[in-house]
Backbone as CSV, one residue per row, in Angstrom:
resi,resn,N_x,N_y,N_z,CA_x,CA_y,CA_z,C_x,C_y,C_z
1,MET,14.438,8.039,-1.080,14.836,8.689,0.156,15.985,9.640,-0.140
2,THR,16.029,10.702,0.606,17.104,11.664,0.433,18.341,11.169,1.162
3,ALA,19.450,11.874,0.951,20.710,11.452,1.553,20.629,11.430,3.078
4,ALA,19.843,12.332,3.641,19.728,12.391,5.102,18.770,11.339,5.656
5,GLY,18.176,10.550,4.757,17.257,9.518,5.205,15.842,10.039,5.364
6,GLU,15.614,11.303,4.993,14.281,11.868,5.072,13.519,11.509,3.803
7,ILE,12.222,11.475,3.930,11.385,11.137,2.795,10.969,12.427,2.118
8,GLY,11.218,12.520,0.815,10.861,13.709,0.059,9.357,13.847,-0.067
9,PRO,8.891,15.006,-0.528,7.459,15.275,-0.577,6.696,14.349,-1.519
10,GLU,7.348,13.795,-2.516,6.667,12.932,-3.465,6.854,11.449,-3.156
11,GLN,7.538,11.139,-2.076,7.797,9.751,-1.722,6.565,9.121,-1.088
12,TYR,6.195,7.939,-1.546,5.060,7.215,-0.994,5.565,6.080,-0.106
13,VAL,4.985,5.960,1.067,5.284,4.864,1.978,3.999,4.059,2.120
14,LEU,4.042,2.817,1.646,2.867,1.954,1.601,3.145,0.648,2.332
15,ARG,2.140,0.171,3.046,2.222,-1.142,3.686,1.018,-1.954,3.239
16,LEU,1.290,-3.135,2.742,0.222,-4.034,2.333,0.194,-5.209,3.301
17,TYR,-0.896,-5.344,4.017,-1.078,-6.422,4.981,-1.829,-7.562,4.301
18,VAL,-1.249,-8.748,4.338,-1.856,-9.938,3.738,-1.880,-11.058,4.770
19,ALA,-2.707,-12.057,4.505,-2.792,-13.230,5.386,-2.288,-14.429,4.602
20,GLY,-0.982,-14.637,4.631,-0.386,-15.723,3.858,-0.365,-15.385,2.375
21,LEU,-0.004,-16.348,1.567,0.065,-16.130,0.122,-1.129,-16.772,-0.571
22,THR,-2.302,-16.361,-0.163,-3.530,-16.832,-0.789,-3.654,-16.210,-2.184
23,PRO,-4.516,-16.738,-3.029,-4.721,-16.115,-4.352,-5.111,-14.633,-4.236
24,ARG,-5.938,-14.306,-3.265,-6.357,-12.905,-3.074,-5.169,-12.035,-2.649
25,SER,-4.317,-12.558,-1.783,-3.118,-11.828,-1.360,-2.181,-11.608,-2.542
26,ARG,-1.972,-12.640,-3.337,-1.094,-12.530,-4.509,-1.634,-11.513,-5.506
27,LEU,-2.953,-11.494,-5.685,-3.560,-10.534,-6.600,-3.357,-9.111,-6.093
28,ALA,-3.529,-8.895,-4.800,-3.321,-7.564,-4.223,-1.874,-7.120,-4.390
29,ILE,-0.931,-8.028,-4.150,0.494,-7.708,-4.315,0.780,-7.340,-5.764
30,ALA,0.269,-8.129,-6.691,0.496,-7.854,-8.117,-0.130,-6.527,-8.525
31,ASN,-1.349,-6.265,-8.070,-2.034,-5.027,-8.449,-1.312,-3.786,-7.936
32,ILE,-0.923,-3.770,-6.663,-0.268,-2.577,-6.130,1.141,-2.431,-6.695
33,THR,1.824,-3.524,-6.950,3.154,-3.440,-7.555,3.063,-2.836,-8.951
34,THR,2.083,-3.259,-9.732,1.889,-2.710,-11.074,1.593,-1.216,-11.009
35,ILE,0.705,-0.811,-10.115,0.372,0.610,-9.966,1.603,1.413,-9.557
36,CYS,2.345,0.909,-8.591,3.539,1.616,-8.120,4.578,1.760,-9.226
37,GLU,4.814,0.708,-9.968,5.809,0.771,-11.040,5.369,1.707,-12.165
38,GLU,4.078,1.744,-12.420,3.574,2.588,-13.502,3.510,4.063,-13.117
39,PHE,3.092,4.363,-11.878,2.840,5.747,-11.493,3.848,6.324,-10.503
40,LEU,4.585,5.492,-9.797,5.463,5.976,-8.724,6.894,5.464,-8.846
41,GLN,7.301,5.076,-10.014,8.616,4.442,-10.175,9.720,5.276,-9.519
42,GLY,10.435,4.634,-8.594,11.534,5.287,-7.891,11.088,6.195,-6.753
43,ARG,9.781,6.298,-6.519,9.271,7.217,-5.488,8.413,6.507,-4.462
44,TYR,8.606,5.207,-4.280,7.767,4.504,-3.315,8.561,3.467,-2.537
45,ASP,8.034,3.215,-1.340,8.546,2.148,-0.483,7.340,1.291,-0.133
46,LEU,7.289,0.092,-0.688,6.174,-0.822,-0.462,6.663,-1.972,0.402
47,GLU,6.022,-2.140,1.547,6.352,-3.251,2.446,5.142,-4.177,2.510
48,VAL,5.359,-5.445,2.205,4.300,-6.449,2.300,4.471,-7.156,3.642
49,ILE,3.419,-7.143,4.441,3.479,-7.703,5.787,2.454,-8.824,5.908
50,ASP,2.939,-9.999,6.222,2.064,-11.149,6.452,1.621,-11.099,7.914
51,VAL,0.316,-10.958,8.134,-0.192,-10.824,9.501,0.035,-12.083,10.333
52,PHE,0.222,-13.227,9.680,0.533,-14.450,10.418,1.969,-14.426,10.934
53,GLN,2.868,-13.794,10.175,4.275,-13.714,10.563,4.544,-12.563,11.537
54,ARG,3.766,-11.477,11.405,4.003,-10.282,12.223,2.684,-9.752,12.795
55,PRO,2.056,-10.540,13.673,0.738,-10.147,14.196,0.753,-8.862,15.015
56,VAL,1.880,-8.543,15.647,1.947,-7.329,16.469,1.776,-6.084,15.588
57,LEU,2.430,-6.074,14.432,2.283,-4.942,13.517,0.838,-4.780,13.069
58,ALA,0.197,-5.873,12.756,-1.197,-5.826,12.324,-2.091,-5.295,13.445
59,ARG,-1.812,-5.714,14.647,-2.589,-5.247,15.797,-2.374,-3.747,16.011
60,GLU,-1.129,-3.301,15.925,-0.816,-1.880,16.111,-1.511,-1.011,15.065
61,GLU,-1.605,-1.508,13.837,-2.255,-0.762,12.752,-3.766,-0.979,12.729
62,GLN,-4.261,-1.797,13.639,-5.686,-2.116,13.737,-6.228,-2.685,12.420
63,ILE,-5.491,-3.644,11.882,-5.900,-4.319,10.653,-6.953,-5.360,11.018
64,ILE,-8.143,-5.208,10.445,-9.228,-6.133,10.765,-9.593,-7.026,9.593
65,ALA,-9.067,-6.728,8.415,-9.335,-7.529,7.222,-8.098,-7.515,6.343
66,THR,-7.938,-8.563,5.564,-6.816,-8.607,4.626,-7.345,-9.015,3.259
67,PRO,-6.674,-8.595,2.212,-5.562,-7.653,2.197,-6.020,-6.221,2.503
68,THR,-5.145,-5.478,3.178,-5.361,-4.061,3.452,-4.099,-3.301,3.085
69,LEU,-4.263,-2.270,2.275,-3.156,-1.375,1.926,-3.291,-0.124,2.773
70,VAL,-2.183,0.265,3.428,-2.156,1.494,4.216,-1.164,2.446,3.557
71,LYS,-1.654,3.626,3.193,-0.779,4.680,2.656,-0.373,5.552,3.830
72,LYS,0.880,5.413,4.256,1.393,6.167,5.399,1.772,7.591,4.976
73,LEU,2.468,7.693,3.858,2.900,8.985,3.320,2.692,8.974,1.822
74,PRO,2.425,10.104,1.204,2.181,11.400,1.838,0.835,11.419,2.536
75,VAL,0.711,12.331,3.497,-0.540,12.450,4.231,-1.617,12.968,3.289
76,PRO,-2.861,12.656,3.503,-3.409,11.973,4.663,-3.260,10.459,4.568
77,LEU,-3.240,9.818,5.717,-3.198,8.368,5.787,-4.490,7.828,5.169
78,ARG,-4.342,6.779,4.361,-5.516,6.165,3.749,-5.386,4.658,3.839
79,ARG,-6.555,3.979,3.853,-6.605,2.514,3.885,-7.486,2.020,2.753
80,PHE,-7.054,0.922,2.164,-7.799,0.276,1.089,-7.923,-1.195,1.458
81,ILE,-9.136,-1.704,1.470,-9.349,-3.104,1.810,-9.765,-3.853,0.556
82,GLY,-9.146,-5.002,0.323,-9.488,-5.822,-0.832,-8.266,-6.100,-1.686
83,ASP,-8.510,-6.685,-2.854,-7.390,-7.105,-3.706,-6.871,-6.004,-4.619
84,LEU,-7.396,-4.780,-4.456,-6.931,-3.591,-5.181,-7.168,-3.684,-6.681
85,SER,-8.152,-4.486,-7.084,-8.424,-4.656,-8.512,-9.251,-3.513,-9.088
86,GLU,-9.862,-2.685,-8.230,-10.576,-1.503,-8.718,-9.561,-0.375,-8.876
87,ARG,-8.807,-0.478,-9.959,-7.645,0.375,-10.215,-7.949,1.869,-10.108
88,GLU,-9.043,2.328,-10.706,-9.362,3.757,-10.676,-9.587,4.254,-9.256
89,LYS,-10.271,3.462,-8.433,-10.498,3.853,-7.043,-9.182,3.933,-6.276
90,VAL,-8.290,2.999,-6.550,-6.988,3.011,-5.883,-6.193,4.240,-6.319
91,LEU,-6.182,4.538,-7.612,-5.447,5.703,-8.114,-5.985,6.998,-7.519
92,VAL,-7.294,7.137,-7.439,-7.899,8.330,-6.838,-7.547,8.389,-5.352
93,GLY,-7.646,7.263,-4.672,-7.343,7.208,-3.248,-5.892,7.516,-2.921
94,LEU,-5.000,7.184,-3.837,-3.582,7.484,-3.648,-3.219,8.885,-4.148
95,ASP,-4.228,9.631,-4.593,-4.032,10.975,-5.140,-3.152,10.962,-6.388
96,LEU,-3.272,9.894,-7.173,-2.521,9.789,-8.424,-3.395,10.140,-9.616
97,ARG,-4.677,10.229,-9.383,-5.621,10.583,-10.440,-6.783,11.312,-9.793
98,ARG,-7.275,12.316,-10.479,-8.413,13.083,-9.956,-9.707,12.352,-10.205
99,GLN,-10.598,12.489,-9.242,-11.914,11.882,-9.371,-12.713,12.692,-10.390
100,GLY,-13.396,11.994,-11.264,-14.159,12.765,-12.227,-14.712,11.996,-13.303
């Protein structure tokens, strides 16, 4: 974040919605954390939200399955459902790697 609290053009804002700490939730957390540290170090804000603890947020985001990763910024908004183990698809979806 910049000094004024604004998000720079390369800053990623990600929310990962999970349902408790199930093995699938833990795998999704580990996978996205690894990707963020490898490709976005110092340029991301990752918030893990347990839908059992914060159901209103999940409802507002219209989360119908977990785990779900929502890329808020940079635009366009994107959603990924699953444990994020298909690394290449996640990288392409986050615009970190070109499809090809």
